[in-house]
C-alpha positions in Angstrom: -14.6 29.2 -25.6 -17.6 29.9 -23.4 -17.1 31.4 -19.9 -18.7 28.3 -18.4 -16.3 25.9 -20.2 -13.3 28.1 -19.1 -14.4 28.1 -15.5 -15.0 24.3 -15.6 -11.5 23.7 -16.9 -9.9 26.0 -14.4 -11.7 24.3 -11.5 -10.5 20.9 -12.7 -6.9 22.2 -13.0 -7.2 23.6 -9.4 -8.2 20.1 -8.2 -5.4 18.5 -10.2 -2.8 20.9 -8.6 -4.1 20.3 -5.1 -4.1 16.5 -5.6 -0.6 16.6 -7.1 0.6 18.6 -4.0 -0.8 15.9 -1.7 0.7 13.2 -3.8 4.2 14.7 -3.8 4.0 15.3 0.0 3.0 11.7 0.6 5.7 10.4 -1.7 8.4 12.0 0.5 7.0 10.6 3.7 9.5 8.1 5.2 6.8 6.0 6.8 4.6 4.9 3.9 2.0 2.4 5.2 -0.3 0.3 3.0 -3.3 2.5 3.4 -1.3 5.6 2.5 -0.1 3.9 -0.7 -3.7 3.0 -1.5 -4.7 6.6 -0.8 -2.0 7.7 -3.3 -3.5 5.4 -5.9 -6.9 7.1 -5.5 -5.2 10.5 -5.9 -3.5 9.3 -9.1 -6.8 8.1 -10.5 -8.5 11.4 -9.7 -5.7 13.4 -11.3 -6.0 11.4 -14.5 -9.8 11.6 -14.4 -9.9 15.4 -14.1 -7.3 15.7 -16.9 -9.7 13.7 -19.1 -12.6 15.8 -17.9 -10.7 18.9 -19.0 -10.3 17.3 -22.4 -14.1 16.7 -22.6 -14.8 20.3 -21.6 -12.4 21.5 -24.4 -14.3 19.3 -26.9 -17.7 20.7 -25.8 -16.3 24.3 -26.1 -15.0 23.6 -29.6 -11.5 24.1 -28.5 -10.8 20.6 -29.8 -12.6 19.4 -32.9 -15.8 17.4 -32.0 -15.5 14.3 -34.1 -16.7 10.7 -33.5 -13.1 9.7 -32.8 -12.3 12.4 -30.2 -15.7 11.9 -28.5 -15.3 8.1 -28.5 -11.7 8.3 -27.2 -12.7 10.6 -24.4 -15.8 8.8 -23.2 -13.8 5.5 -23.1 -11.0 7.2 -21.2 -13.5 8.8 -18.7 -15.2 5.5 -18.2 -12.0 3.6 -17.5 -10.7 6.3 -15.1 -14.1 6.5 -13.3 -14.0 2.8 -12.7 -10.3 2.9 -11.7 -11.1 5.7 -9.2 -13.9 3.7 -7.5 -11.8 0.5 -7.6 -8.8 2.2 -6.0 -11.1 3.7 -3.3 -12.5 0.2 -2.4 -8.9 -1.0 -2.1 -8.1 1.9 0.2 -11.1 1.1 2.3 -10.0 -2.5 2.7 -6.5 -1.4 3.7 -8.0 1.2 6.1 -10.1 -1.3 8.0 -7.4 -4.0 7.7 -9.6 -6.5 5.9 -8.2 -10.0 6.2 -6.8 -11.7 3.1 -7.3 -8.5 1.0 -4.0 -9.0 -0.8 -4.7 -12.6 -1.9 -4.8 -12.9 -5.7 -8.3 -14.4 -5.8 -9.7 -11.6 -3.7 -8.0 -8.9 -5.7 -9.4 -10.5 -8.9 -12.9 -10.6 -7.4 -12.7 -6.9 -6.7 -11.7 -6.0 -10.2 -13.9 -8.5 -12.0 -17.0 -6.3 -12.3 -14.9 -3.5 -13.9 -13.3 -6.0 -16.4 -16.7 -7.5 -17.4 -18.3 -4.0 -17.9 -15.3 -2.7 -19.9 -15.4 -5.7 -22.2 -19.2 -5.3 -22.6 -18.7 -1.6 -23.5 -16.0 -2.4 -26.1 -18.2 -5.1 -27.7 -21.2 -2.8 -27.6 -19.3 0.0 -29.4 -17.9 -2.4 -32.1 -21.4 -3.8 -32.8 -23.6 -0.7 -32.5 -21.5 2.5 -32.0 -24.5 4.8 -32.8 -26.2 3.6 -29.6 -23.4 5.1 -27.6 -22.6 8.2 -29.6 -25.4 9.8 -31.6 -25.2 11.7 -34.9 -24.4 14.9 -33.1 -21.4 13.2 -31.6 -22.9 13.3 -28.1 -22.8 10.4 -25.6 -26.2 8.7 -25.3 -28.2 7.4 -22.4 -26.8 3.9 -23.0 -23.3 5.2 -22.2 -24.6 6.9 -19.1 -25.9 3.5 -17.9 -22.4 2.0 -18.3 -21.0 5.0 -16.4 -23.3 4.2 -13.5 -23.4 0.4 -13.3 -19.8 -0.4 -12.1 -19.4 2.6 -9.8 -22.8 1.7 -8.2 -21.6 -1.9 -7.7 -18.4 -0.7 -6.0 -20.3 2.0 -4.0 -22.8 -0.5 -2.6 -20.1 -3.0 -1.8 -18.1 -0.3 0.0 -21.1 0.9 1.9 -22.2 -2.6 3.0 -18.7 -3.6 4.0 -18.0 -0.4 6.1 -21.4 -0.4 7.7 -20.9 -4.0 8.9 -17.4 -3.0 10.3 -19.0 0.0 12.0 -21.7 -2.2 13.5 -19.1 -4.5 15.1 -16.8 -1.7 16.2 -17.0 -0.9 19.9 -14.8 2.2 19.7 -17.1 5.2 18.8 -14.3 7.1 17.1 -13.4 4.1 14.8 -17.1 3.5 14.2 -17.5 7.1 12.9 -14.5 6.7 10.6 -15.9 3.5 9.1 -19.2 5.2 8.4 -17.4 8.2 6.9 -15.3 6.2 4.4 -18.4 4.2 3.5 -20.5 7.2 2.8 -17.8 9.0 0.8 -18.5 7.4 -2.6 -22.3 7.9 -2.1 -21.8 11.7 -1.5 -19.4 12.0 -4.4 -21.7 10.2 -6.8 -24.6 12.4 -5.6 -22.5 15.4 -6.5 -21.8 14.0 -9.9 -25.5 13.3 -10.5 -26.5 16.9 -9.4 -23.9 18.3 -11.8 -25.1 16.0 -14.7 -28.8 16.5 -14.2 -29.1 20.1 -13.1 -25.8 22.1 -13.4 -23.8 20.6 -16.3 -21.5 23.6 -16.5 -20.6 23.7 -12.8 -17.7 21.6 -11.5 -19.7 20.2 -8.5 -18.3 16.7 -8.8 -14.7 18.1 -8.9 -15.1 20.2 -5.8 -17.0 17.4 -3.9 -14.1 15.1 -4.5 -11.6 17.7 -3.5 -13.3 18.6 -0.2 -13.6 14.9 0.9 -10.1 14.0 -0.1 -8.8 17.0 1.9 -10.8 15.8 4.9 -9.2 12.4 4.6 -5.8 13.9 4.2 -6.2 16.0 7.4 -7.3 12.9 9.3 -4.3 11.1 8.1 -2.0 13.9 9.3 -3.7 13.8 12.7 -3.2 10.1 12.9 0.5 10.5 12.2 0.9 13.1 14.9 -1.0 11.2 17.5 -0.2 7.5 16.8 2.8 5.3 17.0 3.4 4.1 13.4 4.3 0.5 14.3 1.6 -0.4 16.8 -1.0 2.2 16.0 -1.4 2.9 19.7 -1.3 6.5 21.1 2.2 7.9 21.3 3.9 10.0 24.0 2.7 13.3 22.6 -0.9 12.1 22.7 -0.3 10.9 26.2 0.8 14.4 27.3 -2.3 15.9 25.7 -4.5 13.4 27.5 -3.1 13.9 31.0 -3.0 17.7 30.5 -6.8 17.7 30.8 -7.9 17.3 34.4 -11.3 16.1 33.2 -9.7 13.0 31.7 -8.0 12.1 35.0 -10.7 12.8 37.5 -13.9 11.2 36.4 -16.9 11.2 38.8 -17.5 8.0 40.5 -14.3 6.4 39.2 -10.7 6.0 40.2 -7.7 6.6 38.0 -4.9 4.0 37.7 -1.6 4.2 35.8 -0.7 0.7 34.5 2.8 0.2 33.1 3.5 -3.0 31.1 6.5 -4.4 29.1 7.4 -7.6 27.3 9.6 -10.1 29.3 13.0 -10.8 27.7 12.2 -8.6 24.7 16.0 -8.1 24.0 16.3 -11.9 23.7 13.6 -11.9 21.0 15.6 -9.3 19.0 18.9 -11.1 19.6 17.6 -14.6 18.7 15.0 -13.9 16.0 16.0 -10.5 14.6 14.5 -7.0 14.9 11.7 -7.8 12.4 10.4 -10.5 14.8 10.8 -8.0 17.6 8.5 -5.6 15.8 6.1 -8.5 15.3 6.1 -9.1 19.0 5.3 -5.5 19.7 2.4 -5.5 17.2 1.1 -8.7 18.7 1.1 -7.3 22.3 -0.4 -4.0 21.0 -3.2 -5.9 19.3 -3.8 -7.9 22.4 -4.0 -4.8 24.6 -6.6 -3.2 22.2 -8.7 -6.3 22.2 -8.5 -6.7 26.0 -9.3 -3.1 26.8 -12.2 -3.1 24.3 -13.6 -6.3 25.8 -13.4 -5.0 29.3 -15.2 -1.8 28.5 -13.9 0.6 31.2 -12.9 4.2 30.2 -9.2 4.1 29.4 -6.3 5.5 27.5 -3.8 3.1 25.8 -0.5 4.0 24.4 3.1 3.0 23.6 5.3 4.5 26.2 8.6 3.7 24.5 10.6 0.6 23.4 8.7 -2.4 24.6 6.8 -0.4 27.3 3.1 0.3 27.2 1.0 2.5 29.3 -2.7 2.2 30.2 -4.6 4.9 32.1 -7.7 3.1 33.3 -10.7 4.5 35.2 -12.4 1.6 37.0 -14.9 1.8 39.9 -12.7 -0.4 42.0 -9.1 -1.8 42.2 -10.3 -5.3 41.5 -11.2 -4.4 38.0 -7.6 -3.6 37.3 -6.5 -7.0 38.5 -9.1 -8.7 36.2 -8.1 -6.5 33.3 -4.5 -7.5 33.6 -5.5 -11.2 33.6 -7.6 -10.6 30.4 -4.6 -8.9 28.8 -2.4 -11.9 29.5 -5.0 -14.2 28.2 -5.3 -12.2 25.0 -1.5 -12.2 24.5 -1.4 -16.0 24.9 -4.3 -16.3 22.4 -2.7 -14.0 19.8 0.6 -15.9 20.0 -1.2 -19.3 19.4 -3.3 -17.9 16.6 -0.4 -16.1 15.0 1.9 -19.1 15.1 4.6 -17.2 17.0 7.6 -19.5 17.7 8.2 -18.3 21.3 6.3 -17.4 24.4 5.3 -13.8 25.0 4.5 -12.7 28.5 3.6 -9.2 29.7 4.8 -7.9 33.1 2.5 -5.3 34.7 2.5 -2.8 37.6 0.0 -0.2 38.6 -0.7 2.5 41.1 -3.6 4.8 41.8 -3.5 8.6 41.1 -4.3 9.6 44.7 -5.4 13.2 44.6 -5.0 16.6 42.9 -1.6 17.0 44.5 -0.3 13.7 43.2 1.6 14.2 39.9 1.3 12.0 36.8 5.1 11.3 36.7 5.1 10.2 40.4 2.2 7.8 39.8 3.9 6.4 36.6 7.1 6.0 38.6 5.3 4.0 41.3 3.6 1.9 38.7 7.0 1.3 37.0 8.5 0.1 40.3 5.7 -2.4 40.8 6.2 -3.6 37.2 9.7 -4.6 38.1 8.6 -6.2 41.3 6.1 -8.3 39.3 8.8 -9.3 36.9 11.3 -10.2 39.6 8.7 -12.1 41.6 7.7 -14.3 38.7 11.3 -15.0 37.8 12.0 -16.0 41.4 9.0 -18.3 41.4 10.1 -19.8 38.1 13.6 -20.5 39.5 12.2 -22.1 42.7 9.8 -24.3 40.6 12.8 -25.4 38.4 14.9 -26.2 41.5 12.2 -28.6 43.0 
């Protein structure tokens, strides 16, 4: 076996081992969300693809007899696994950006349809004219290379267009960069594959390109788990502590800093009357409303889940009036989300806020003052409701 073939196989085995480690680690994670499961499907497809690539390298190095059967079996396997990898990546992208109706049967069939058509065409082509796919030397031909490119290119373009549209409509710059990154990933990987095929066929450029990008996504996923609440996808308490520990976050030139504490009225009654699953739905509904309202309002802010049904917003308005308007927008969004989501009960958010006064004022003191005003708001509204009912 040539040194190049041995190096190529060793590189593929390294990628397989690393992807297997990531897969095993993900499998034992207790909080497996949809996008993590889709990511695991991509890992599985890559592992199988690189196993097939090792088989191909062994054939080219005469470690396995190079016959029409072994070559045909391998190129069909590589083709199927290449398509499966790109297909699973598109599914991961749709889960990542929370594409609506992505799990409907008709939409899932539409995604896999190009792959099914191309696979059927390849099989028919081979049965009718096998020599146009595998030449007399038992090497794959240009016609097979076309099949290898068509379906991945369709999925790649679809992914790129979809993520760029999402990025264009995304107001959060961090989320915008993430959408662009996951859209560009297939393009970079395919470019690595073309460079390997055209210029350096004995170097595992495609393998290492895939490995680097998948590791980047894995690291990002770990960072998200560390910093976000798994149910609401809002910042968690740890991320709150990191945010307030930086003075530059709390004292922005020309702006004030307010701590806004919010919770859901009668949240315990929702759990008692409708069950904890419905309670979780209420939390997600309010979290979604908060994100939309804060995004619409456009002032610098930090939004997180403080604990239970409590949420915290650190806002940096120019004036106090902006906070009052923001709270009204939040309540409007909660009402709209309840109607659109068909929730069978009324959700209302109580809120209290206070300003961080100066450098000597502590975060905990300001949060405590905001919390006290939250309960004043709650009591005042309940009292007004009783008085209105008594009339």
